[in-house]
Structure formats: C-alpha cells, structure tokens
KOLMI-66062 format. One record per atom (N, C-alpha, C, O): residue number from 0; residue in three letters; x, y, z. Coordinates in pm, 1 decimal, padded with zeros to 6 digits. Layout:
BEGIN
DRENTI,nr,rest,c1,c2,c3
DRENTI,NUM,ALA,X,Y,Z .
...
This chain:
BEGIN
DRENTI,nr,rest,c1,c2,c3
DRENTI,0,MET,01167.4,-00034.2,-00339.9 .
DRENTI,0,MET,01031.1,-00054.9,-00382.1 .
DRENTI,0,MET,00983.1,-00195.6,-00345.5 .
DRENTI,0,MET,00862.8,-00217.5,-00331.1 .
DRENTI,1,LYS,01073.3,-00288.7,-00330.5 .
DRENTI,1,LYS,01034.8,-00424.8,-00294.4 .
DRENTI,1,LYS,00982.5,-00432.5,-00151.6 .
DRENTI,1,LYS,00914.3,-00529.2,-00117.7 .
DRENTI,2,LYS,01011.9,-00334.3,-00066.7 .
DRENTI,2,LYS,00967.6,-00337.0,00071.9 .
DRENTI,2,LYS,00825.1,-00286.5,00089.3 .
DRENTI,2,LYS,00770.8,-00291.1,00199.7 .
DRENTI,3,LEU,00764.7,-00238.8,-00017.7 .
DRENTI,3,LEU,00627.4,-00189.9,-00009.6 .
DRENTI,3,LEU,00531.3,-00306.0,00012.7 .
DRENTI,3,LEU,00556.7,-00417.0,-00034.2 .
DRENTI,4,PRO,00421.3,-00281.8,00083.8 .
DRENTI,4,PRO,00318.9,-00386.5,00095.6 .
DRENTI,4,PRO,00261.8,-00419.8,-00041.7 .
DRENTI,4,PRO,00270.7,-00339.9,-00135.0 .
DRENTI,5,ARG,00203.2,-00538.3,-00052.9 .
DRENTI,5,ARG,00153.6,-00584.1,-00183.7 .
DRENTI,5,ARG,00049.7,-00490.6,-00243.6 .
DRENTI,5,ARG,00046.8,-00470.9,-00365.1 .
DRENTI,6,GLU,-00034.8,-00433.5,-00160.4 .
DRENTI,6,GLU,-00138.9,-00343.8,-00211.1 .
DRENTI,6,GLU,-00077.4,-00217.8,-00272.1 .
DRENTI,6,GLU,-00117.5,-00175.8,-00380.6 .
DRENTI,7,VAL,00018.5,-00158.2,-00204.2 .
DRENTI,7,VAL,00084.1,-00037.4,-00254.5 .
DRENTI,7,VAL,00166.7,-00071.5,-00378.9 .
DRENTI,7,VAL,00165.7,00003.0,-00476.9 .
DRENTI,8,TYR,00236.8,-00182.0,-00374.5 .
DRENTI,8,TYR,00317.8,-00226.5,-00487.7 .
DRENTI,8,TYR,00229.9,-00247.6,-00611.2 .
DRENTI,8,TYR,00270.3,-00213.8,-00722.5 .
DRENTI,9,PHE,00110.6,-00303.0,-00592.0 .
DRENTI,9,PHE,00017.8,-00323.9,-00703.0 .
DRENTI,9,PHE,-00017.8,-00192.3,-00770.9 .
DRENTI,9,PHE,-00017.8,-00184.5,-00893.8 .
DRENTI,10,PHE,-00048.1,-00088.6,-00692.8 .
DRENTI,10,PHE,-00086.5,00039.0,-00752.0 .
DRENTI,10,PHE,00032.2,00109.8,-00817.7 .
DRENTI,10,PHE,00014.2,00181.0,-00916.5 .
DRENTI,11,VAL,00152.1,00091.2,-00764.4 .
DRENTI,11,VAL,00271.5,00148.1,-00828.9 .
DRENTI,11,VAL,00293.2,00081.8,-00964.1 .
DRENTI,11,VAL,00316.4,00150.3,-01063.7 .
DRENTI,12,VAL,00285.8,-00050.2,-00968.5 .
DRENTI,12,VAL,00305.2,-00121.9,-01095.1 .
DRENTI,12,VAL,00193.2,-00088.6,-01193.1 .
DRENTI,12,VAL,00218.5,-00072.2,-01312.4 .
DRENTI,13,LEU,00071.2,-00078.7,-01144.8 .
DRENTI,13,LEU,-00042.0,-00042.9,-01229.5 .
DRENTI,13,LEU,-00020.9,00093.4,-01294.6 .
DRENTI,13,LEU,-00045.7,00110.3,-01413.9 .
DRENTI,14,TRP,00025.2,00190.4,-01215.5 .
DRENTI,14,TRP,00048.4,00324.2,-01269.5 .
DRENTI,14,TRP,00162.9,00323.3,-01370.6 .
DRENTI,14,TRP,00153.4,00385.4,-01476.4 .
DRENTI,15,VAL,00270.7,00252.7,-01337.5 .
DRENTI,15,VAL,00387.5,00248.9,-01427.1 .
DRENTI,15,VAL,00352.9,00179.7,-01558.7 .
DRENTI,15,VAL,00405.0,00217.8,-01663.6 .
DRENTI,16,LEU,00267.7,00080.9,-01555.0 .
DRENTI,16,LEU,00232.2,00010.2,-01677.5 .
DRENTI,16,LEU,00136.4,00088.5,-01767.1 .
DRENTI,16,LEU,00152.3,00089.2,-01889.1 .
DRENTI,17,PHE,00038.0,00153.8,-01707.6 .
DRENTI,17,PHE,-00068.2,00212.7,-01788.8 .
DRENTI,17,PHE,-00055.9,00362.6,-01814.3 .
DRENTI,17,PHE,-00094.1,00408.0,-01922.2 .
DRENTI,18,ALA,-00005.2,00440.1,-01721.8 .
DRENTI,18,ALA,-00001.7,00585.7,-01739.3 .
DRENTI,18,ALA,00083.0,00629.2,-01859.3 .
DRENTI,18,ALA,00036.1,00711.6,-01937.8 .
DRENTI,19,PRO,00205.3,00578.2,-01877.7 .
DRENTI,19,PRO,00281.6,00621.9,-01995.8 .
DRENTI,19,PRO,00218.0,00580.0,-02128.1 .
DRENTI,19,PRO,00223.6,00654.3,-02226.0 .
DRENTI,20,ILE,00158.0,00462.0,-02131.1 .
DRENTI,20,ILE,00093.8,00415.2,-02254.1 .
DRENTI,20,ILE,-00027.6,00501.8,-02287.4 .
DRENTI,20,ILE,-00048.8,00537.5,-02403.2 .
DRENTI,21,LEU,-00106.4,00535.2,-02186.5 .
DRENTI,21,LEU,-00222.6,00620.7,-02209.1 .
DRENTI,21,LEU,-00180.7,00761.5,-02250.3 .
DRENTI,21,LEU,-00245.3,00822.8,-02335.2 .
DRENTI,22,ALA,-00074.2,00812.8,-02191.6 .
DRENTI,22,ALA,-00024.4,00945.5,-02230.4 .
DRENTI,22,ALA,00023.8,00944.9,-02374.9 .
DRENTI,22,ALA,-00002.8,01039.0,-02449.7 .
DRENTI,23,LEU,00094.4,00839.7,-02414.3 .
DRENTI,23,LEU,00139.9,00828.1,-02552.6 .
DRENTI,23,LEU,00021.8,00816.4,-02648.2 .
DRENTI,23,LEU,00021.6,00878.3,-02754.6 .
DRENTI,24,TYR,-00077.7,00738.2,-02611.2 .
DRENTI,24,TYR,-00197.4,00724.1,-02693.2 .
DRENTI,24,TYR,-00268.6,00858.1,-02711.8 .
DRENTI,24,TYR,-00311.9,00891.1,-02822.2 .
DRENTI,25,PHE,-00280.3,00934.6,-02604.1 .
DRENTI,25,PHE,-00345.2,01065.5,-02613.3 .
DRENTI,25,PHE,-00264.1,01160.9,-02701.0 .
DRENTI,25,PHE,-00320.5,01234.8,-02781.7 .
DRENTI,26,ALA,-00131.7,01158.9,-02684.8 .
DRENTI,26,ALA,-00047.0,01245.0,-02768.3 .
DRENTI,26,ALA,-00058.0,01206.3,-02914.9 .
DRENTI,26,ALA,-00062.3,01293.6,-03001.6 .
DRENTI,27,LEU,-00062.5,01078.0,-02943.6 .
DRENTI,27,LEU,-00076.5,01034.7,-03082.7 .
DRENTI,27,LEU,-00213.7,01071.0,-03139.2 .
DRENTI,27,LEU,-00225.9,01097.6,-03258.7 .
DRENTI,28,GLN,-00316.3,01072.5,-03055.5 .
DRENTI,28,GLN,-00447.8,01118.0,-03100.4 .
DRENTI,28,GLN,-00443.2,01265.2,-03139.0 .
DRENTI,28,GLN,-00501.1,01305.0,-03240.1 .
DRENTI,29,ILE,-00375.0,01345.1,-03059.6 .
DRENTI,29,ILE,-00363.8,01488.2,-03090.7 .
DRENTI,29,ILE,-00287.2,01508.0,-03221.6 .
DRENTI,29,ILE,-00326.4,01590.1,-03304.5 .
DRENTI,30,VAL,-00179.2,01433.8,-03240.1 .
DRENTI,30,VAL,-00101.5,01443.3,-03364.7 .
DRENTI,30,VAL,-00188.0,01402.6,-03483.4 .
DRENTI,30,VAL,-00184.8,01467.3,-03588.1 .
DRENTI,31,TYR,-00265.1,01295.5,-03467.1 .
DRENTI,31,TYR,-00353.1,01250.8,-03575.9 .
DRENTI,31,TYR,-00457.0,01356.3,-03610.8 .
DRENTI,31,TYR,-00482.6,01381.6,-03728.6 .
DRENTI,32,VAL,-00516.8,01417.8,-03509.8 .
DRENTI,32,VAL,-00617.2,01521.8,-03534.7 .
DRENTI,32,VAL,-00554.3,01638.7,-03608.5 .
DRENTI,32,VAL,-00615.8,01694.7,-03699.2 .
DRENTI,33,ASN,-00432.7,01676.4,-03571.1 .
DRENTI,33,ASN,-00365.9,01788.0,-03639.0 .
DRENTI,33,ASN,-00325.6,01751.7,-03781.6 .
DRENTI,33,ASN,-00340.6,01832.9,-03872.8 .
DRENTI,34,MET,-00274.5,01630.4,-03801.2 .
DRENTI,34,MET,-00228.1,01592.2,-03935.1 .
DRENTI,34,MET,-00343.7,01565.5,-04030.5 .
DRENTI,34,MET,-00330.4,01587.8,-04150.8 .
DRENTI,35,ALA,-00456.2,01518.5,-03979.1 .
DRENTI,35,ALA,-00572.0,01490.3,-04064.7 .
DRENTI,35,ALA,-00660.0,01613.4,-04084.2 .
DRENTI,35,ALA,-00763.1,01606.4,-04151.2 .
DRENTI,36,HIS,-00619.9,01724.8,-04026.4 .
DRENTI,36,HIS,-00693.7,01851.2,-04036.2 .
DRENTI,36,HIS,-00839.6,01835.7,-03992.1 .
DRENTI,36,HIS,-00931.9,01886.1,-04056.0 .
DRENTI,37,ILE,-00856.8,01764.1,-03880.5 .
DRENTI,37,ILE,-00989.2,01747.2,-03822.2 .
DRENTI,37,ILE,-01015.4,01864.4,-03729.1 .
DRENTI,37,ILE,-00926.6,01906.5,-03655.0 .
DRENTI,38,ASP,-01136.2,01916.4,-03732.8 .
DRENTI,38,ASP,-01171.5,02027.1,-03644.5 .
DRENTI,38,ASP,-01170.0,01978.7,-03499.5 .
DRENTI,38,ASP,-01245.3,01887.3,-03465.6 .
DRENTI,39,PRO,-01086.1,02037.5,-03412.3 .
DRENTI,39,PRO,-01079.3,01992.8,-03272.4 .
DRENTI,39,PRO,-01211.6,02004.8,-03197.6 .
DRENTI,39,PRO,-01233.0,01933.8,-03099.4 .
DRENTI,40,ALA,-01300.5,02092.9,-03241.9 .
DRENTI,40,ALA,-01429.1,02108.5,-03174.5 .
DRENTI,40,ALA,-01516.3,01983.7,-03190.5 .
DRENTI,40,ALA,-01605.6,01959.7,-03109.3 .
DRENTI,41,THR,-01490.8,01904.7,-03294.1 .
DRENTI,41,THR,-01572.6,01786.0,-03315.5 .
DRENTI,41,THR,-01525.1,01666.6,-03232.6 .
DRENTI,41,THR,-01598.6,01569.0,-03217.7 .
DRENTI,42,VAL,-01403.7,01673.1,-03178.8 .
DRENTI,42,VAL,-01351.4,01559.7,-03101.2 .
DRENTI,42,VAL,-01327.8,01596.0,-02955.3 .
DRENTI,42,VAL,-01277.6,01513.7,-02878.8 .
DRENTI,43,ALA,-01362.4,01715.2,-02916.5 .
DRENTI,43,ALA,-01337.6,01759.6,-02778.9 .
DRENTI,43,ALA,-01450.1,01712.6,-02688.2 .
DRENTI,43,ALA,-01531.0,01792.8,-02641.7 .
DRENTI,44,ASN,-01454.9,01584.4,-02663.6 .
DRENTI,44,ASN,-01554.1,01527.8,-02573.3 .
DRENTI,44,ASN,-01487.9,01418.4,-02491.2 .
DRENTI,44,ASN,-01366.7,01398.3,-02500.1 .
DRENTI,45,LEU,-01567.0,01347.5,-02411.4 .
DRENTI,45,LEU,-01511.6,01245.9,-02322.3 .
DRENTI,45,LEU,-01452.9,01128.0,-02399.5 .
DRENTI,45,LEU,-01359.2,01064.1,-02351.8 .
DRENTI,46,ALA,-01506.2,01098.3,-02517.2 .
DRENTI,46,ALA,-01451.3,00988.7,-02596.5 .
DRENTI,46,ALA,-01307.7,01018.1,-02640.1 .
DRENTI,46,ALA,-01229.4,00925.3,-02660.4 .
DRENTI,47,PHE,-01273.2,01142.7,-02654.4 .
DRENTI,47,PHE,-01137.8,01181.5,-02691.8 .
DRENTI,47,PHE,-01048.7,01197.2,-02568.7 .
DRENTI,47,PHE,-00928.6,01170.9,-02575.5 .
DRENTI,48,LEU,-01106.1,01239.4,-02457.2 .
DRENTI,48,LEU,-01026.8,01270.1,-02337.5 .
DRENTI,48,LEU,-01020.1,01156.4,-02235.8 .
DRENTI,48,LEU,-00965.8,01176.5,-02127.2 .
DRENTI,49,TRP,-01072.7,01038.9,-02266.3 .
DRENTI,49,TRP,-01073.5,00931.9,-02166.6 .
DRENTI,49,TRP,-00933.9,00892.4,-02119.5 .
DRENTI,49,TRP,-00920.8,00853.1,-02003.6 .
DRENTI,50,PRO,-00827.1,00900.0,-02202.4 .
DRENTI,50,PRO,-00694.7,00867.3,-02147.1 .
DRENTI,50,PRO,-00651.1,00964.6,-02036.9 .
DRENTI,50,PRO,-00584.0,00924.6,-01941.8 .
DRENTI,51,VAL,-00688.6,01090.0,-02049.5 .
DRENTI,51,VAL,-00654.1,01189.2,-01947.0 .
DRENTI,51,VAL,-00728.5,01159.1,-01817.1 .
DRENTI,51,VAL,-00671.6,01169.4,-01708.4 .
DRENTI,52,VAL,-00854.5,01122.2,-01828.9 .
DRENTI,52,VAL,-00933.8,01086.7,-01710.9 .
DRENTI,52,VAL,-00876.7,00961.4,-01644.4 .
DRENTI,52,VAL,-00868.8,00953.9,-01521.8 .
DRENTI,53,ALA,-00837.2,00863.5,-01725.2 .
DRENTI,53,ALA,-00780.3,00740.4,-01670.3 .
DRENTI,53,ALA,-00647.0,00767.0,-01601.5 .
DRENTI,53,ALA,-00620.8,00710.7,-01495.2 .
DRENTI,54,ILE,-00562.8,00850.9,-01659.2 .
DRENTI,54,ILE,-00435.0,00885.7,-01596.8 .
DRENTI,54,ILE,-00458.8,00959.8,-01465.9 .
DRENTI,54,ILE,-00389.3,00935.2,-01367.3 .
DRENTI,55,ALA,-00555.3,01049.5,-01463.9 .
DRENTI,55,ALA,-00586.7,01122.8,-01340.7 .
DRENTI,55,ALA,-00636.1,01028.4,-01231.6 .
DRENTI,55,ALA,-00595.6,01040.5,-01116.0 .
DRENTI,56,ALA,-00722.9,00935.3,-01267.5 .
DRENTI,56,ALA,-00773.7,00839.1,-01168.8 .
DRENTI,56,ALA,-00662.0,00749.5,-01116.2 .
DRENTI,56,ALA,-00654.2,00724.7,-00995.9 .
DRENTI,57,LEU,-00576.0,00701.1,-01204.6 .
DRENTI,57,LEU,-00462.6,00619.1,-01161.5 .
DRENTI,57,LEU,-00367.9,00698.2,-01072.1 .
DRENTI,57,LEU,-00315.4,00644.9,-00974.3 .
DRENTI,58,SER,-00345.9,00824.9,-01105.5 .
DRENTI,58,SER,-00256.6,00908.2,-01025.4 .
DRENTI,58,SER,-00314.5,00935.0,-00886.5 .
DRENTI,58,SER,-00242.2,00933.6,-00786.8 .
DRENTI,59,ILE,-00444.5,00959.2,-00881.1 .
DRENTI,59,ILE,-00508.8,00981.7,-00751.0 .
DRENTI,59,ILE,-00499.5,00856.4,-00664.2 .
DRENTI,59,ILE,-00468.3,00865.0,-00545.4 .
DRENTI,60,LEU,-00526.4,00740.1,-00723.5 .
DRENTI,60,LEU,-00515.2,00615.3,-00647.4 .
DRENTI,60,LEU,-00371.8,00590.8,-00600.8 .
DRENTI,60,LEU,-00349.6,00546.5,-00488.1 .
DRENTI,61,LEU,-00275.5,00619.5,-00686.9 .
DRENTI,61,LEU,-00134.8,00601.3,-00649.0 .
DRENTI,61,LEU,-00097.1,00693.5,-00534.5 .
DRENTI,61,LEU,-00034.6,00649.4,-00438.0 .
DRENTI,62,LEU,-00133.6,00819.9,-00543.4 .
DRENTI,62,LEU,-00101.5,00914.4,-00436.0 .
DRENTI,62,LEU,-00173.5,00877.6,-00306.4 .
DRENTI,62,LEU,-00117.5,00892.7,-00197.8 .
DRENTI,63,LEU,-00294.7,00830.5,-00317.2 .
DRENTI,63,LEU,-00370.2,00785.9,-00200.5 .
DRENTI,63,LEU,-00300.1,00669.5,-00131.5 .
DRENTI,63,LEU,-00287.7,00667.4,-00009.0 .
DRENTI,64,GLU,-00255.1,00574.1,-00209.7 .
DRENTI,64,GLU,-00183.9,00458.8,-00154.0 .
DRENTI,64,GLU,-00050.6,00500.0,-00091.8 .
DRENTI,64,GLU,-00016.5,00453.6,00017.0 .
DRENTI,65,LEU,00024.5,00585.7,-00158.9 .
DRENTI,65,LEU,00155.6,00625.4,-00107.1 .
DRENTI,65,LEU,00144.4,00710.8,00018.8 .
DRENTI,65,LEU,00226.4,00697.7,00109.7 .
DRENTI,66,THR,00044.4,00797.8,00025.3 .
DRENTI,66,THR,00028.5,00877.1,00147.6 .
DRENTI,66,THR,-00019.5,00790.5,00263.4 .
DRENTI,66,THR,00022.2,00811.1,00377.4 .
DRENTI,67,ALA,-00106.1,00694.7,00235.8 .
DRENTI,67,ALA,-00149.1,00603.2,00341.9 .
DRENTI,67,ALA,-00032.6,00518.3,00389.4 .
DRENTI,67,ALA,-00021.5,00488.6,00508.4 .
DRENTI,68,TYR,00054.1,00479.1,00297.3 .
DRENTI,68,TYR,00170.5,00399.8,00336.4 .
DRENTI,68,TYR,00265.3,00480.8,00423.4 .
DRENTI,68,TYR,00321.9,00428.6,00519.5 .
DRENTI,69,SER,00282.8,00609.1,00389.8 .
DRENTI,69,SER,00372.9,00691.5,00470.5 .
DRENTI,69,SER,00315.3,00718.3,00609.3 .
DRENTI,69,SER,00390.9,00738.4,00704.3 .
DRENTI,70,LYS,00183.5,00718.7,00622.2 .
DRENTI,70,LYS,00119.9,00745.6,00751.2 .
DRENTI,70,LYS,00100.9,00618.4,00833.8 .
DRENTI,70,LYS,00134.5,00616.1,00952.2 .
DRENTI,71,PHE,00047.8,00513.6,00772.9 .
DRENTI,71,PHE,00008.7,00393.4,00846.1 .
DRENTI,71,PHE,00098.7,00272.8,00820.3 .
DRENTI,71,PHE,00082.5,00169.7,00885.6 .
DRENTI,72,LYS,00191.7,00283.1,00728.0 .
DRENTI,72,LYS,00278.3,00171.7,00687.4 .
DRENTI,72,LYS,00199.2,00054.3,00631.2 .
DRENTI,72,LYS,00239.9,-00061.2,00644.0 .
DRENTI,73,MET,00085.4,00085.3,00568.5 .
DRENTI,73,MET,00006.0,-00013.1,00494.9 .
DRENTI,73,MET,-00070.8,00062.9,00387.5 .
DRENTI,73,MET,-00071.8,00186.0,00387.7 .
DRENTI,74,GLY,-00134.2,-00007.8,00297.2 .
DRENTI,74,GLY,-00208.8,00054.9,00190.1 .
DRENTI,74,GLY,-00333.9,00125.5,00239.1 .
DRENTI,74,GLY,-00378.3,00103.0,00351.6 .
DRENTI,75,PHE,-00390.3,00210.2,00155.5 .
DRENTI,75,PHE,-00507.3,00288.8,00193.1 .
DRENTI,75,PHE,-00626.1,00200.0,00225.9 .
DRENTI,75,PHE,-00690.0,00216.9,00329.8 .
DRENTI,76,PHE,-00655.7,00106.0,00138.0 .
DRENTI,76,PHE,-00773.7,00023.4,00159.0 .
DRENTI,76,PHE,-00755.1,-00067.8,00280.3 .
DRENTI,76,PHE,-00850.0,-00091.7,00354.9 .
DRENTI,77,SER,-00634.3,-00118.5,00300.2 .
DRENTI,77,SER,-00606.6,-00199.2,00419.2 .
DRENTI,77,SER,-00619.2,-00115.2,00545.6 .
DRENTI,77,SER,-00674.1,-00161.3,00645.6 .
DRENTI,78,ALA,-00568.7,00007.8,00541.8 .
DRENTI,78,ALA,-00577.9,00096.6,00658.0 .
DRENTI,78,ALA,-00723.4,00133.0,00686.6 .
DRENTI,78,ALA,-00764.7,00139.1,00802.4 .
DRENTI,79,TRP,-00800.2,00156.8,00581.7 .
DRENTI,79,TRP,-00940.4,00190.8,00600.0 .
DRENTI,79,TRP,-01016.8,00075.4,00663.6 .
DRENTI,79,TRP,-01096.7,00096.0,00754.9 .
DRENTI,80,ILE,-00992.2,-00045.5,00615.2 .
DRENTI,80,ILE,-01058.8,-00162.8,00673.2 .
DRENTI,80,ILE,-01015.8,-00182.6,00818.2 .
DRENTI,80,ILE,-01098.3,-00215.4,00903.4 .
DRENTI,81,GLU,-00887.5,-00162.8,00846.7 .
DRENTI,81,GLU,-00837.7,-00177.7,00983.8 .
DRENTI,81,GLU,-00902.5,-00074.5,01077.1 .
DRENTI,81,GLU,-00944.6,-00108.5,01187.6 .
DRENTI,82,LEU,-00910.2,00050.2,01032.7 .
DRENTI,82,LEU,-00974.6,00152.7,01115.0 .
DRENTI,82,LEU,-01123.8,00126.1,01131.7 .
DRENTI,82,LEU,-01180.3,00153.7,01237.6 .
DRENTI,83,PHE,-01187.0,00073.4,01029.5 .
DRENTI,83,PHE,-01329.0,00040.3,01038.0 .
DRENTI,83,PHE,-01353.8,-00067.5,01142.3 .
DRENTI,83,PHE,-01446.4,-00056.1,01222.6 .
DRENTI,84,PHE,-01271.1,-00172.6,01141.7 .
DRENTI,84,PHE,-01288.5,-00280.7,01237.1 .
DRENTI,84,PHE,-01253.2,-00238.2,01378.4 .
DRENTI,84,PHE,-01311.3,-00289.7,01473.9 .
DRENTI,85,ILE,-01159.4,-00145.3,01394.5 .
DRENTI,85,ILE,-01126.7,-00092.9,01527.9 .
DRENTI,85,ILE,-01244.7,-00012.9,01581.9 .
DRENTI,85,ILE,-01278.7,-00023.8,01699.7 .
DRENTI,86,SER,-01307.7,00068.5,01494.9 .
DRENTI,86,SER,-01420.5,00148.5,01540.7 .
DRENTI,86,SER,-01543.6,00062.1,01569.7 .
DRENTI,86,SER,-01623.0,00095.8,01657.5 .
DRENTI,87,ILE,-01559.9,-00047.3,01498.0 .
DRENTI,87,ILE,-01671.6,-00138.2,01524.1 .
DRENTI,87,ILE,-01649.5,-00212.9,01655.6 .
DRENTI,87,ILE,-01745.4,-00241.3,01727.3 .
DRENTI,88,GLY,-01525.3,-00244.5,01687.4 .
DRENTI,88,GLY,-01494.5,-00321.1,01806.8 .
DRENTI,88,GLY,-01514.4,-00244.5,01935.9 .
DRENTI,88,GLY,-01525.1,-00305.7,02042.2 .
DRENTI,89,LYS,-01519.6,-00111.9,01929.6 .
DRENTI,89,LYS,-01533.9,-00032.3,02052.9 .
DRENTI,89,LYS,-01674.7,-00027.1,02100.2 .
DRENTI,89,LYS,-01703.3,00035.6,02202.2 .
C-alpha cells in the first residue's frame, strides 16, 4: 500500500478512517430506534440515512481511484488532468 501514489493513498486512508465509523453510527441509530420504540416511518428520511449516502460516496471515490490506478498507474483526478492537457496540446 505504500507504493500507491499520494492521491490514491489519500482516498484509501479516507475510506478506512470514515466508512467503518459511519457504518457503526448508522447501526447504533437503528438499535436506538428499535430500543426506543420509535416508529421507523418517522425517521426514514435523508437525515437518518446520511451515513449510508456518505459511505456510498466514499466507496465510489475509492473504486474510481483504484481502477484509475490499475489502468494509468496514477490517481483518477491526476489521470483526468493529464488526459485533458494532452487533448488541449493537440
């Protein structure tokens, strides 16, 4: 993992730091709703599901970075900028 470019390494560390904590937070919210006998229909909105959305966004960014690294041997955003400048130079 140390051989990854800094951009890819950043997204791996970001996912490892935040995804498990957000998943635990969401699970504890579900346990709280069940133990407090709160009607799930009253909390089934984006304010309750934001950890799931955040985990999905982090996962998409991580997969995007890892697939770009496997294809271009650099991060997605670096590869995109490099391809943009190559196309402008022609």
